[in-house]
C-alpha positions in Angstrom: 128.0 169.4 31.9 129.6 166.2 30.0 132.0 166.1 33.2 128.8 166.4 35.5 127.3 163.6 33.4 130.3 161.5 33.6 130.1 162.0 37.5 127.4 160.2 38.0 127.1 157.7 36.0 130.5 156.6 38.0 129.2 157.1 41.1 126.0 155.1 40.1 128.0 152.3 38.4 128.3 148.9 40.6 131.0 147.8 42.2 132.5 145.4 45.0 131.0 146.4 48.8 132.4 143.3 52.0 131.8 143.9 55.1 130.8 141.6 58.6 127.4 140.4 60.1 128.5 139.8 64.1 125.8 139.6 66.8 125.2 142.8 69.0 125.2 140.8 71.9 128.7 139.0 72.1 130.7 140.3 68.8 130.8 136.7 67.2 129.7 136.8 63.9 126.7 135.6 62.6 126.7 133.0 59.5 124.0 132.7 57.0 122.6 136.4 57.0 121.1 137.3 54.2 121.9 140.2 52.8 119.8 141.1 49.4 119.9 144.9 46.7 116.0 146.2 47.9 113.5 146.4 44.5 115.8 143.1 43.1 116.3 139.5 43.8 120.1 139.9 44.1 121.6 138.5 47.0 124.0 136.7 48.7 124.4 135.3 52.7 127.0 135.8 55.5 129.5 133.3 55.1 130.8 131.1 58.7 132.6 134.3 60.3 129.6 136.5 59.5 131.2 138.0 56.4 130.1 138.7 53.1 130.7 140.3 49.6 128.6 141.8 47.2 128.2 144.1 44.2 126.0 147.5 44.4 126.4 150.7 43.2 125.5 153.4 45.3 122.3 154.7 45.5 121.9 150.2 45.8 119.8 149.7 49.3 120.9 146.3 51.3 118.0 144.6 52.6 120.2 142.7 56.2 118.0 139.6 57.8 118.4 136.5 59.9 115.8 134.6 61.7 116.0 135.8 65.5 117.1 139.7 64.6 115.9 142.6 64.1 116.1 143.7 60.1 118.5 146.0 59.1 118.2 148.6 55.5 121.5 150.5 55.4 122.5 152.6 52.2 125.7 151.9 50.3 126.6 155.5 49.5 130.6 156.4 49.0 131.5 153.2 51.4 132.9 149.9 50.0 133.4 148.3 53.5 129.6 147.9 55.5 130.3 146.1 59.0 126.4 145.4 60.5 125.7 144.5 64.2 122.2 143.1 64.6 120.8 142.9 67.6 118.2 140.0 68.8 114.5 140.1 67.9 113.4 138.6 71.2 109.7 139.8 70.8 109.4 138.6 67.5 107.0 135.8 66.5 110.1 134.7 64.3 112.1 133.9 67.7 113.0 129.9 67.5 112.1 128.6 70.5 113.0 125.3 71.9 109.8 123.0 72.8 110.9 119.7 73.4 112.4 117.4 70.9 112.4 119.8 68.6 112.5 123.3 67.6 109.9 126.2 66.8 109.1 129.8 65.6 107.2 131.7 68.0 105.0 132.2 65.1 104.0 128.6 64.6 103.2 127.5 68.0 100.4 126.8 69.8 101.4 125.6 73.3 101.5 127.9 76.0 105.5 128.5 76.9 107.8 131.0 78.3 111.5 132.0 77.8 114.4 133.3 79.7 117.4 133.8 77.6 121.0 134.0 78.4 121.5 138.1 78.3 118.3 137.3 81.6 120.9 135.4 83.5 123.8 137.2 83.3 122.3 140.3 84.6 122.3 138.8 87.9 124.6 136.7 89.3 122.8 134.0 91.0 124.5 131.1 92.2 121.4 128.6 91.2 119.2 128.9 87.4 116.3 128.5 89.0 116.4 131.8 90.8 116.6 133.6 87.3 113.1 132.0 86.6 111.5 134.7 89.1 110.0 137.3 88.0 111.1 136.9 85.0 108.8 133.6 83.4 105.0 134.1 82.9 103.4 131.1 85.4 106.4 129.9 87.6 106.4 130.6 91.2 110.4 130.9 93.0 110.4 131.0 96.4 113.9 131.4 97.6 115.2 129.3 101.0 117.4 131.9 102.4 121.0 132.7 101.9 121.9 129.9 103.2 125.1 128.6 100.5 124.1 125.8 98.4 120.6 125.7 98.8 117.9 126.1 96.1 115.0 127.7 95.5 111.4 126.1 95.3 110.0 125.9 92.0 106.1 125.2 91.2 104.5 126.0 87.6 100.4 127.0 87.2 100.4 126.3 91.7 100.4 123.2 93.1 98.1 120.1 92.0 98.6 117.1 94.5 98.9 116.2 98.3 101.1 113.5 98.0 103.4 113.3 95.0 106.0 115.8 93.8 104.8 118.7 93.1 108.4 119.6 91.1 108.9 120.0 87.4 111.3 118.0 85.8 114.2 119.6 84.2 115.2 119.2 80.5 118.7 119.8 79.8 120.5 119.2 76.5 117.5 116.8 75.5 117.7 114.8 78.1 115.7 114.5 81.5 117.5 115.6 84.8 117.0 113.7 88.1 116.4 115.0 90.3 116.7 119.3 90.6 119.3 122.1 88.5 121.2 123.1 91.5 124.9 120.9 89.5 124.3 123.2 86.3 126.5 126.6 86.4 124.1 129.3 85.6 126.4 130.8 83.3 126.6 127.7 80.9 123.2 128.3 79.7 122.0 129.4 76.6 118.1 129.9 77.0 115.7 128.5 79.4 112.2 127.2 78.0 109.0 126.8 80.4 106.1 124.6 79.0 103.6 125.4 80.6 100.2 123.6 79.3 98.9 120.3 78.6 99.8 120.3 75.0 103.2 121.4 75.5 104.7 119.3 78.0 102.2 116.2 76.8 105.2 115.1 74.4 107.2 114.5 78.0 104.2 113.1 78.9 104.2 112.0 83.4 107.5 113.9 84.0 106.5 116.7 83.1 103.0 116.8 84.9 103.6 120.0 87.4 105.5 121.5 84.1 108.7 121.1 82.0 111.7 124.0 82.0 114.1 122.8 78.8 118.1 124.0 79.3 120.1 124.5 76.5 123.6 124.9 77.5 125.2 126.6 75.0 127.1 125.2 72.3 130.1 126.0 69.8 129.6 128.1 66.8 131.5 128.1 63.4 134.1 130.1 63.1 137.3 131.5 65.3 138.3 130.0 68.3 136.5 132.4 70.7 138.3 132.2 74.8 136.1 133.6 77.2 136.6 134.7 81.1 133.7 135.8 82.9 135.0 136.4 86.9 132.7 138.1 89.6 133.8 138.8 93.5 131.0 140.0 95.8 130.6 141.0 99.2 127.5 139.2 100.9 126.3 141.0 104.4 123.2 140.7 106.6 120.3 143.0 105.7 119.2 144.9 108.7 119.3 142.6 112.0 117.4 139.5 113.9 116.3 142.2 117.2 116.4 140.1 119.6 116.3 141.5 123.0 120.1 143.0 125.0 120.5 142.6 128.3 118.9 145.4 129.9 115.6 144.3 128.2 115.9 140.7 129.1 116.1 141.8 132.5 113.1 143.8 132.0 111.3 141.3 130.5 112.4 138.7 133.6 110.8 141.4 136.2 107.4 141.1 134.2 106.9 137.5 134.4 107.1 137.9 137.9 105.7 141.0 138.1 102.7 139.1 136.5 101.9 136.1 139.6 103.6 138.6 142.5 107.2 137.1 142.3 107.9 140.6 142.0 107.3 144.4 143.0 105.6 146.6 140.5 107.5 150.0 140.2 110.9 150.6 139.6 113.2 148.0 139.9 115.6 147.3 142.5 118.9 145.6 143.6 117.8 143.6 146.6 114.8 142.8 144.8 116.4 141.7 141.4 118.8 139.4 144.2 115.5 137.2 145.0 114.8 136.4 140.9 118.5 137.0 139.0 121.5 134.6 140.0 125.0 135.8 140.7 126.3 136.1 136.9 122.9 138.1 135.9 123.4 140.4 138.6 126.7 141.2 137.4 125.8 141.7 134.1 123.1 143.9 135.2 125.2 146.0 137.3 128.0 146.1 135.0 125.8 146.7 132.1 127.4 143.5 130.2 125.3 142.5 127.2 125.9 139.3 125.2 125.1 139.1 121.4 125.2 135.6 121.2 123.4 136.4 117.4 125.6 138.6 116.3 128.4 136.1 117.5 127.1 133.3 114.6 127.7 135.6 112.1 129.6 137.8 109.9 130.1 138.7 106.6 130.2 136.5 103.4 131.4 136.2 100.5 130.9 135.2 96.6 133.1 134.2 93.4 132.6 132.6 90.5 135.1 132.4 87.8 135.3 131.2 84.6 137.1 130.1 81.4 135.6 128.9 77.9 136.6 127.8 75.0 134.5 127.6 71.9 134.5 128.3 68.3 134.8 125.3 65.2 134.8 124.3 61.6 131.7 123.6 59.4 132.8 120.3 60.8 132.8 119.9 64.2 131.9 122.4 67.1 133.1 122.8 70.4 132.3 124.3 73.6 134.1 123.8 77.1 134.3 125.7 79.9 135.3 125.5 83.5 134.0 127.2 86.7 135.1 127.4 90.1 132.5 129.2 92.7 132.7 129.9 96.2 129.6 130.9 98.8 130.5 131.5 102.2 127.6 132.1 104.3 126.7 134.9 106.5 126.4 132.2 109.0 129.5 130.8 110.9 129.9 127.0 109.7 128.0 127.7 106.4 129.6 127.7 103.2 129.5 125.9 99.6 132.0 125.4 97.2 131.3 123.7 93.3 134.0 122.7 90.9 132.2 122.3 86.8 133.7 120.9 83.7 131.6 120.7 80.8 132.4 119.7 77.0 129.8 120.7 73.9 131.1 118.8 70.9 129.1 118.2 67.4 130.2 116.6 64.5 128.9 116.4 61.1 130.4 113.3 60.0 129.1 113.7 56.2 125.9 115.4 54.5 123.7 111.9 56.5 124.9 111.6 60.0 125.7 113.9 63.1 127.2 112.9 66.0 127.1 114.8 69.7 127.7 115.0 72.7 127.8 117.4 76.3 129.2 115.9 79.1 129.0 118.1 82.6 131.5 116.9 85.4 130.1 118.6 88.6 132.4 118.4 92.2 130.4 120.2 95.2 131.3 120.3 99.1 128.4 121.9 101.1 129.1 122.2 105.0 126.6 123.4 107.5 123.5 122.6 105.7 122.2 120.3 108.5 123.2 122.9 111.3 121.0 125.4 113.5 123.3 127.3 115.2 121.5 130.7 114.8 118.4 129.1 116.4 119.9 128.3 120.2 121.8 131.8 119.8 118.8 133.6 119.8 117.2 132.0 122.5 120.4 132.4 125.2 119.8 134.9 127.7 122.3 137.5 127.4 122.8 138.2 131.0 124.6 134.9 131.3 128.7 134.6 131.0 129.8 133.4 127.9 133.6 133.3 128.8 135.5 133.8 131.9 137.7 136.1 132.7 140.9 133.8 131.2 139.0 134.1 128.1 137.5 130.3 128.0 134.9 129.4 127.0 131.9 129.1 129.8 129.9 125.9 129.2 126.9 126.7 131.5 126.3 130.8 131.7 124.0 130.9 133.5 123.1 128.1 136.5 120.3 126.9 134.0 121.5 123.1 132.8 119.4 122.3 130.0 121.1 126.1 128.1 124.6 125.8 126.9 126.6 128.5 125.4 125.6 128.7 122.0 129.3 130.0 120.9 130.2 126.3 121.9 129.0 124.9 119.0 131.3 127.2 116.5 134.6 125.8 117.8 136.5 124.3 115.5 135.8 120.6 115.1 133.3 120.8 117.7 130.5 120.4 115.1 130.8 119.2 111.4 128.2 118.9 108.5 129.8 118.0 105.7 128.2 116.8 102.0 130.2 116.3 98.9 129.2 115.3 95.9 130.1 113.9 92.9 128.8 113.7 89.6 128.5 112.9 85.5 125.7 114.6 83.8 126.2 113.3 79.9 123.8 113.8 76.7 124.9 111.8 74.0 123.3 111.8 70.1 123.8 110.5 66.6 121.5 111.9 64.3 120.6 110.0 60.8 119.7 112.4 57.6 117.5 109.6 56.1 115.6 111.5 53.5 114.1 114.6 52.0 112.8 116.2 55.7 113.1 112.7 57.4 115.2 112.3 60.2 116.3 109.4 63.0 118.0 110.1 65.7 119.3 108.3 69.4 119.9 110.0 72.6 121.6 108.4 75.6 121.9 110.4 78.8 124.0 108.6 81.5 124.0 109.8 84.9 125.6 109.2 87.9 125.7 111.2 91.2 127.9 109.7 94.1 127.1 111.3 97.8 128.8 111.3 101.0 127.4 113.0 103.8 129.6 113.3 106.9 128.3 114.7 110.6 129.7 115.0 113.7 129.0 116.0 117.7 131.4 117.1 120.0 130.5 116.8 123.9 130.5 119.9 124.7 127.4 120.4 122.4 123.8 121.5 122.6 123.3 118.2 121.2 125.3 116.1 124.1 125.8 118.1 126.6 129.1 117.0 127.8 128.1 113.4 127.0 130.0 111.2 124.0 130.5 112.8 120.7 129.0 110.6 118.6 128.6 110.8 114.4 127.5 109.6 111.4 128.1 108.7 107.9 125.8 107.9 104.6 126.8 107.5 101.1 125.0 107.6 98.0 125.3 106.2 94.7 122.7 106.9 92.5 122.7 106.0 88.6 120.5 107.3 86.3 119.9 106.5 82.5 117.4 107.5 79.6 117.6 105.8 75.7 115.2 107.7 73.3 115.1 106.7 70.0 113.4 109.9 68.1 111.7 110.2 64.4 110.7 112.8 62.8 109.4 114.3 59.4 109.1 118.2 58.3 108.2 119.2 55.0 106.0 121.7 53.5 103.7 121.4 50.2 103.2 123.8 47.5 104.2 126.4 50.1 101.5 126.4 52.5 101.3 123.6 54.0 103.8 123.0 56.9 104.1 119.0 58.4 106.2 118.0 61.2 105.6 114.4 62.8 107.7 113.3 66.2 107.6 109.8 67.0 109.1 109.2 70.1 110.3 105.6 72.1 112.1 106.0 75.7 112.9 104.1 78.9 114.5 105.4 81.6 115.8 104.0 84.5 116.7 104.4 88.1 118.9 102.8 90.7 119.4 104.6 93.8 121.9 102.7 96.7 121.9 103.7 100.0 124.2 102.6 102.9 124.1 105.0 106.3 125.8 103.8 109.8 125.8 106.0 113.4 127.4 105.7 116.7 128.6 106.8 120.2 130.3 107.4 122.7 133.3 108.5 119.4 136.5 107.9 121.7 138.6 110.9 119.8 137.0 113.3 118.9 139.3 114.0 116.7 138.5 111.5 114.2 135.5 113.3 113.8 133.6 110.8 111.5 136.4 109.2 109.7 136.9 106.0 112.3 133.3 105.1 113.2 134.5 101.5 114.3 136.6 103.3 117.0 133.3 104.3 118.5 132.0 101.9 121.8 128.0 101.9 120.4 126.6 101.3 117.0 122.7 103.3 117.0 121.6 102.6 113.7 123.1 101.4 110.2 121.1 100.9 107.1 121.1 100.1 103.5 118.4 100.6 100.8 117.8 100.0 97.3 115.3 102.2 95.0 114.5 101.1 91.7 111.4 102.3 89.3 111.8 102.3 85.4 109.7 104.5 82.5 108.9 103.2 79.3 107.0 105.3 77.0 105.4 105.9 73.4 104.3 108.8 72.5 103.2 110.6 68.9 103.3 114.7 67.9 101.8 115.9 65.0 102.5 119.7 64.1 99.9 121.3 60.6 99.8 124.9 59.9 98.5 126.3 56.3 100.6 129.3 55.9 101.4 129.4 58.9 98.4 130.8 59.5 96.1 128.4 60.9 97.9 126.3 63.5 96.8 122.6 65.1 99.0 120.3 67.1 98.3 116.6 68.6 100.5 114.7 71.3 99.5 111.0 72.0 101.3 109.4 74.4 101.9 106.2 76.8 103.6 105.1 79.8 104.5 102.8 81.7 105.0 103.0 85.3 107.2 100.5 87.2 105.6 102.3 90.3 102.2 101.0 89.9 100.1 97.6 89.8 100.3 94.8 87.1 97.0 96.3 85.8 97.3 99.4 86.0 101.0 100.7 84.6 100.2 102.5 81.4 98.6 105.3 81.3 97.5 106.9 77.7 97.6 110.6 77.7 96.2 112.5 75.0 96.4 117.0 74.0 95.4 119.3 71.5 95.9 122.5 70.2 95.1 125.1 67.7 96.0 128.5 66.8 94.6 131.4 64.5 97.7 134.5 63.1 95.0 136.3 63.1 97.5 139.1 61.9 97.8 136.9 58.5 94.2 138.2 57.6 94.3 140.7 55.2 90.8 142.6 57.2 93.4 142.8 59.9 97.4 143.0 57.9 97.0 146.4 56.6 96.5 147.5 60.0 100.2 149.2 60.6 99.9 149.4 64.0 99.7 145.4 64.5 102.4 143.4 63.6 101.5 140.2 65.1 98.7 139.0 66.8 97.7 135.4 67.2 95.3 133.5 69.6 95.7 129.9 70.6 93.6 127.2 72.5 94.8 123.9 73.8 93.7 120.8 75.7 95.1 118.4 77.3 95.7 115.3 79.8 99.0 114.6 81.5 99.6 111.3 84.3 101.8 111.8 87.5 103.7 108.5 88.8 106.0 111.2 91.1 105.8 109.0 94.6 108.2 106.3 95.7 108.4 103.2 94.4 106.6 99.7 96.1 103.8 101.5 97.0 101.3 99.0 95.4 102.8 96.3 97.7 102.7 94.9 100.8 106.3 95.0 103.3 107.3 93.6 105.9 109.1 95.2 108.9 111.4 94.3 111.5 110.2 94.1 115.3 111.6 93.0 118.4 111.1 91.1 121.3 111.9 89.5 124.5 112.9 85.8 124.1 114.5 83.4 126.7 115.7 86.5 128.6 117.4 87.8 125.7 116.4 90.4 123.0 115.2 88.5 119.7 114.1 90.1 116.4 111.2 88.9 113.5 109.6 90.6 111.1 106.0 91.2 110.6 103.8 93.5 108.1 104.2 97.3 108.4 102.5 98.0 105.3 99.6 97.6 103.4 99.9 97.3 99.4 97.4 98.4 96.7 97.7 96.9 94.1 95.3 98.9 92.4 96.8 102.3 92.7 96.9 104.1 89.3 98.0 106.9 87.8 97.3 110.5 89.2 96.0 113.0 86.0 95.5 116.4 85.5 93.6 117.7 82.4 94.4 121.3 81.0 93.1 124.0 79.0 94.9 126.9 78.1 93.6 130.4 75.8 96.4 132.3 74.9 97.3 135.5 72.9 100.5 136.7 71.0 99.8 140.2 70.4 102.9 142.5 69.1 102.0 146.8 68.1 103.8 149.5 66.7 106.5 147.7 65.0 107.8 145.6 67.8 107.4 148.3 70.6 104.8 146.7 72.4 104.4 143.2 73.0 103.6 140.2 75.3 101.5 137.4 75.5 98.5 136.6 78.1 96.5 133.2 79.0 94.3 131.8 81.3 94.2 127.6 82.7 92.1 125.8 84.1 93.9 122.8 85.3 91.6 120.1 87.4 94.0 116.6 88.3 91.5 113.6 89.7 93.1 110.8 91.4 94.9 112.3 93.6 97.9 109.8 94.8 97.8 110.4 98.8 97.8 108.3 101.9 94.6 106.6 103.5 94.3 106.5 107.0 92.8 103.7 108.4 91.7 102.8 112.1 94.6 101.8 114.7 92.6 99.1 115.2 93.6 97.7 111.8 97.2 97.5 113.3 97.7 99.5 110.1 99.2 103.6 109.7 97.3 103.4 106.1 98.1 103.2 103.1 98.5 105.3 99.7 95.4 105.1 97.0 93.9 107.6 94.6 91.0 110.2 96.7 89.7 113.3 95.5 90.5 116.4 93.1 92.1 119.4 93.0 91.9 122.8 91.0 93.7 125.1 89.7 93.0 128.6 87.4 95.2 131.5 86.9 95.3 134.2 84.6 99.5 135.2 83.7 100.1 138.1 81.5 104.2 139.1 79.7 104.6 142.1 79.2 107.3 143.8 76.9 107.6 147.6 75.4 110.5 150.0 74.4 109.5 153.6 75.6 112.9 154.8 73.8 115.0 154.6 71.2 116.3 157.3 69.9 120.2 159.4 69.7 121.9 155.8 70.8 119.2 155.8 74.1 117.5 152.8 74.6 115.0 152.4 77.7 112.9 148.6 77.5 110.6 147.2 80.4 109.5 143.5 80.6 106.7 143.3 83.0 105.2 139.4 85.0 102.1 138.8 86.2 100.6 135.8 87.4 97.8 135.3 89.9 96.9 131.7 90.2 94.0 129.8 92.4 94.3 126.3 93.8 91.4 124.6 95.4 90.4 121.0 96.7 87.0 120.2 95.2 86.2 116.3 96.5 88.2 114.0 98.9 88.3 110.9 100.3 84.7 111.0 101.2 83.4 113.7 98.4 82.7 117.0 99.3 83.4 116.6 102.9 86.1 118.0 104.5 88.7 116.2 106.3 90.0 119.0 109.5 92.5 115.9 110.7 94.7 116.5 107.5 93.7 120.6 107.3 92.1 119.9 103.8 89.0 121.7 102.9 86.9 121.7 100.2 87.1 124.8 97.8 90.6 126.0 99.5 94.1 125.7 98.7 96.0 122.1 99.3 97.4 123.6 102.4 96.2 125.9 105.0 96.9 127.7 108.1 93.7 126.6 110.4 93.8 127.5 113.9 93.0 130.3 116.6 92.5 133.5 115.4 94.4 136.2 117.8 92.1 139.1 117.4 94.4 141.0 120.2 95.2 141.4 123.7 93.0 141.2 126.9 93.1 144.4 128.2 92.5 145.8 131.9 89.0 146.9 131.3 88.0 143.6 129.7 88.9 141.5 133.0 85.1 140.2 133.5 84.9 139.6 130.0 88.4 137.6 129.8 87.1 135.5 133.1 84.1 134.3 130.8 86.5 132.6 128.9 88.7 131.3 131.9 91.5 133.9 130.8 93.6 136.9 132.1 94.5 140.4 131.9 97.2 140.1 129.8 97.1 137.2 127.6 96.0 136.6 124.2 92.1 136.8 123.1 91.5 134.9 120.3 87.8 135.1 118.5 84.8 132.8 119.5 84.6 132.0 115.9 80.7 130.1 116.4 79.7 132.7 119.3 78.6 129.8 121.5 80.2 132.1 124.1 83.8 129.7 125.2 86.7 128.8 123.7 87.0 125.2 122.2 88.7 123.4 118.9 85.5 124.2 117.2 87.0 127.6 117.0 89.9 127.3 115.1 89.8 128.9 111.6 90.9 129.2 108.9 93.4 132.0 108.8 95.1 132.2 105.3 97.6 130.4 102.4 101.2 130.4 101.6 99.9 131.2 98.0 99.9 134.0 97.2 96.9 136.9 95.3 99.6 137.6 92.7 102.8 138.1 91.6 104.8 140.6 89.6 108.5 140.9 88.2 109.3 144.2 86.9 112.4 145.0 84.9 114.0 148.7 83.1 116.8 148.4 80.8 118.7 151.6 79.9 121.6 151.9 77.7 123.4 154.7 76.3 126.8 154.4 73.9 129.0 151.8 76.0 127.2 152.2 79.1 124.2 150.3 80.4 122.1 149.8 83.3 119.1 147.2 84.5 116.7 147.2 87.8 114.4 144.4 88.7 111.9 144.6 91.3 109.5 141.6 92.5 106.2 141.5 95.0 104.6 139.2 96.4 101.4 139.9 97.5 98.9 137.8 99.6 100.2 135.3 101.0 99.8 134.4 104.7 103.2 132.8 106.8 103.5 131.1 110.1 107.0 132.6 111.6 109.0 129.8 113.4 111.5 132.6 114.4 108.4 134.4 116.7 107.9 130.5 118.3 109.5 131.7 120.9 107.3 134.2 122.2 105.8 131.2 123.0 107.9 130.9 125.5 107.5 133.6 128.0 108.4 132.8 131.1 111.4 134.5 130.9 113.9 131.6 130.8 114.3 132.3 127.0 116.0 134.9 125.1 112.8 136.2 122.8 112.7 138.7 120.0 113.0 142.6 120.9 109.0 142.8 120.7 105.7 144.2 121.9 104.7 142.6 124.7 101.4 144.1 127.3 102.2 145.4 130.6 99.8 147.4 132.5 101.7 150.5 131.4 101.9 149.1 127.8 98.9 148.2 126.9 99.7 147.1 123.8 97.6 144.3 121.8 100.4 142.9 119.2 102.0 140.7 122.4 100.9 139.3 126.0 102.5 139.7 129.1 105.4 136.8 130.1 104.7 134.6 132.6 107.0 132.6 134.7 103.9 129.6 135.9 103.5 129.7 132.3 105.8 128.9 130.0 103.3 128.3 127.1 100.6 130.7 127.0 97.3 129.5 125.8 96.7 130.0 122.3 100.4 130.8 121.1 100.7 129.2 118.3 98.3 132.2 116.9 101.1 134.5 117.3 103.7 133.2 114.2 100.7 133.7 111.8 101.4 137.2 109.3 100.6 138.8 107.0 103.4 137.7 104.3 103.0 140.3 101.7 106.9 142.1 100.2 108.5 144.2 97.9 111.8 143.8 96.5 114.5 145.4 94.8 115.9 142.6 93.7 118.7 143.3 91.6 120.4 146.7 90.0 123.4 146.5 87.4 125.4 148.7 86.2 127.4 148.3 83.3 130.3 149.4 80.2 131.4 147.8 77.4 135.6 149.1 76.9 135.3 151.2 73.6 136.2 148.0 70.7 139.9 149.9 69.5 140.7 150.1 73.4 140.0 146.4 73.8 142.5 145.5 70.4 144.9 147.0 72.2 145.2 144.7 74.6 144.6 142.1 72.1 141.2 141.5 73.6 137.6 141.7 71.5 135.3 142.8 73.7 135.5 144.2 77.4 132.9 144.8 80.2 132.7 146.0 83.6 130.1 145.4 85.8 128.7 145.9 89.5 125.8 144.8 90.9 123.8 144.7 93.7 121.1 141.9 95.0 118.3 142.4 97.7 119.4 146.3 98.7 116.0 146.4 100.0 112.8 144.6 101.3 109.5 145.4 102.1 107.4 143.2 104.7 105.1 144.7 107.3 106.3 141.4 109.1 109.7 142.4 108.7 109.6 146.1 109.5 106.5 146.0 111.6 107.4 142.1 113.7 111.2 142.1 113.1 110.5 138.1 111.8 113.4 138.3 108.8 112.6 137.5 105.6 108.9 136.5 104.5 110.5 134.5 101.3 111.8 132.0 102.8 110.8 128.4 102.9 112.4 125.4 104.6 114.9 124.0 102.3 114.0 120.6 101.1 110.3 120.5 101.5 109.1 118.8 99.0 105.7 118.4 99.9 102.2 120.7 99.8 103.4 122.5 102.9 104.5 125.9 102.7 105.1 129.0 104.2 107.2 128.5 106.8 109.7 130.8 108.0 112.4 128.6 110.2 114.8 129.3 112.2 117.2 127.6 110.3 116.9 130.1 107.4 120.0 132.1 107.3 119.2 136.0 107.7 118.2 138.1 104.8 121.6 139.5 103.0 122.4 141.8 100.2 125.4 140.9 97.8 127.3 144.0 96.3 129.5 142.2 93.4 131.9 143.6 90.8 132.6 141.7 87.5 134.2 141.2 84.4 133.8 139.9 80.9 136.8 139.0 78.9 136.5 137.8 74.9 140.0 136.9 73.4 
């Protein structure tokens, strides 16, 4: 009995326990983790490498916790070494979020902010960081520009607000506003992206944040041992489906039918004698031999995509670093289109002493994009498949048929015949210094120089569709863009009596931009081998231009955050922006915002409800200005004009632009209500938002009568409104026995409408703007079918014939004219939604992401060919009307009617779609195996991007991808599916992540 008692005493005796705490995401040690003995105040924290030591008995329970991670309780038992993996707490309101000039816990946030982390970005090997936001961030509408290499998607945050000013969001990288988009940022370097949406969240960035803000934080070093990472993937890019144009036999029948419509070809079966009357010899040879040239297929290939990155990170308590180098290459499925990018990034942070800290982030990018402006696919789609592209000796035939205007599309891809290169070098930098003046009081200076040097070269040979055997021509344009930002920031952060949290941020900043451009174009290049490199040898200079654009933005800002016990929250911001784009009396705008929050889950009447973890109600109001128009709109400008003088050309100058010195800020006022929630110990969590944004004093062109002699000028007119709801929902469906299944749902619904125009609440039909409608709509005749044989007399009343397009008599006046045009729809969807499911079991993980865009209309330029129904150009393999095929889809081809009446009505389609955006499966090699290979961790994975697109436009009407838009489009327009867009593709990728 005595020995048993002694055994119990020894078992309960305290002893030294050691261990290491690491991140479950990347295996790195986590410093500063709290390790407490439950029921006591005894504890310690992990060191810089995640190691800890504590004295505890075998019956002790260790409470292990850290901000941003899920806590754990571990019974000591007989163990003397306890290693812990902490899971990131992505749903917790204690997670720290970057909010602009600082960070906040989610529980203290009062603005509308969506976050996308490194884990979500890594799940799909995206080529552009903006792609990772689609379906992952509520309130963000991301539209892809097809599969063209180097093209970035278009982003709209809570809809479009302005007619003429930019609707693009502001991008902030490592604290410095980025001039232009984020195409140069390597997605693998990003640790998080925060999207600021309401006025309370964006007000701190003033006018630059008028369309929302995307804050990007790149990976920085951590205190601990040096870690070397290698991330590499290679993918095969294949066209998803085919572009279905007519083959030879289909085109031959199409051409016959165009003649039957006017009595130039007999009804019934085709005969060789009748064919000889309408087909030329080369076409007849193709018909008799069954030859059919697939010009579209000849322009396509199997593409490839690859990325290889090496990064090194680590540091001491004084200095931390993260350095990476990346090579990325995307070979498109359309020939002559590819993109190559090299990036090198350095992030350094150094603590000089306990008062002063300095650091820098440097990004260097060198890229080459080929084929950006080439539209070889559009010409191939129209080419007659019955022609002779090559002679008997295999030589290219420049004119495959007797049609002198239809050149051989294959001539466009002859090496050296077409060159379209865009080379860019960029260095984007962020330097800072911090001074801890006193307890809670800090001063920081940020300086961000951004330099871009670009050169675009274009060469078009003699035997191409553009020159048709004439002189070769070329052009070159160069850009030198330098933008810099200087910010002085002071912050004060204190907690009084453990209940009053006060944070103040004051800012003074200046941003300047200088854009120099030079271009020259020539004709008559004597030696095509010179390409665009010796333009001085050309016989004629057709254009030369230099340009300089400069602007400055001066800003002052103050933001105050206060909360009581983290229960009652308030944020107030006031910002003044001065822009050189406006006149002397209107340069400055003052923009206030205020937000309140109530953490209801901290109230006693809710705190005792165990099913409710967190419940917070937010409300905000604020105003933001927009000045994103071309500079010099306030000034009257001169333009050069030519005239004859003494039998020679002379040049002079005349006023060509009316300035508007009273031009002022466009202002968006937003009201937002949000609810953050978490139930059942984090099993269900999310956010719901409702907002209304009214934009007044819109910056827009005002046309003038032609008698004045000027086209128009920029002024402030009208008002628009955006209203919407957003829902973010996350759930832990299963977490048992090592198996985990989680789901994330994003839902967005935005309604944009015009409230007022230049003449009040009166439609501007000429500009296509209508009160109560989205900022841009499709306004045209509405096709309701094809005139059928039984409707011959009815068709005649409208001046139409059987087999032709039947449009709606909108006003029922018995005739069709311009008054029968109507609003057909808009590119604005009814809603978008993204759904991600993640599964993990032991070392395996699987995720799949689906996305839907519902209720939009598109205009398909791929279907413009159906407006050319004379049997001269090839066409999509469509279901067109004949007496034996009385369809209502497309009209009968008519040789004498190349462009049918109301032909544009054939190009509008319901554009809803559903996509499986990505499926990713991975495996983490056991740690013991990795150690044998001298590695910390190994992960291998495979993913397939966009294996499925479901859309009526695609399956029924032979379209390509209803999501695409015109690359480079920055205006209000949208919904255009252009022939210059690459076809839909699917990418199968294999990759590996190594850590040493």
